[in-house]
C-alpha positions, 0 to 999 in steps of 0.5 A: 124312935126310928124304926127303919123297916124294910120287906123283900122278896114276894112271900108274906107272913099273913100278918100286918108286921110292921105295927107288931115289930113297933109294939114290940120294940117299943115296949122292949126298949122300955123294958130294958130301961133304954134312956135314949131315943134309938134307931133300929133297921129291921129287914124282913126277907127270904130264906135265901137272903137270910142264908147269905147273910148268915154266911157272910157274917157268921160263916154259917152257910144255912138259912136261919131265922133271925140275925142281930147286928149290935153297934154298941158295946154292953157291959156286965151281960146287957142292959144299960145300966153300965152303958158307956156313952162315949163309945157309944153309936149316935146318928149325927143328924137325929141324936138317936142311939144306933143300936143296930140291925135286924134280919128275919126270915120270912120262911123261917117265921112261918115254919117255926110257928107251925113246927112249935104250935103257935100263931105267926103273930106270936113267933115274929114278936118272940124274933123281934124280941129276942133280937132286941135284947141281942141289940141291947147287950144280951146274949145266951152264950152260957147257961146262965145268960141263956135263962136271963134272955129267956126270962126277959123275952117271955116277960115282953111278950107276957106283958104285950098279951102276945102267948103261945 
């Protein structure tokens, strides 16, 4: 697996975030039964940069906690059971499946950890799990999808021992 991890801005979130991100991504890809070696880009950035990304790509001019940019199309609500490899994006050099990009706001990790009354590690891991599921075709556009995605997020975090 290849995880390209970048941090921008001067504020830090107070945890060793790269090993935690790798742990959640590795386990999450196994959890969703990804049959490929995969490549994911992860950007940990400040509020202004994520606001700009949100405005550019979603037309919403406000800061958000996490953005996911999937590179593949999944059928049947996510997962690899009915994945069409013939239209997938693979890195021509490594052969890895290009799943997409994740951008996380450091400001929102800190704020939401405080607001939800749990640690920064838990909030950061939650956002990684949430975004990874988006990269693997899961969504929360309706109640059924939302419940499936929420259950998968919580199961990933519980399995890793990252509770509230």
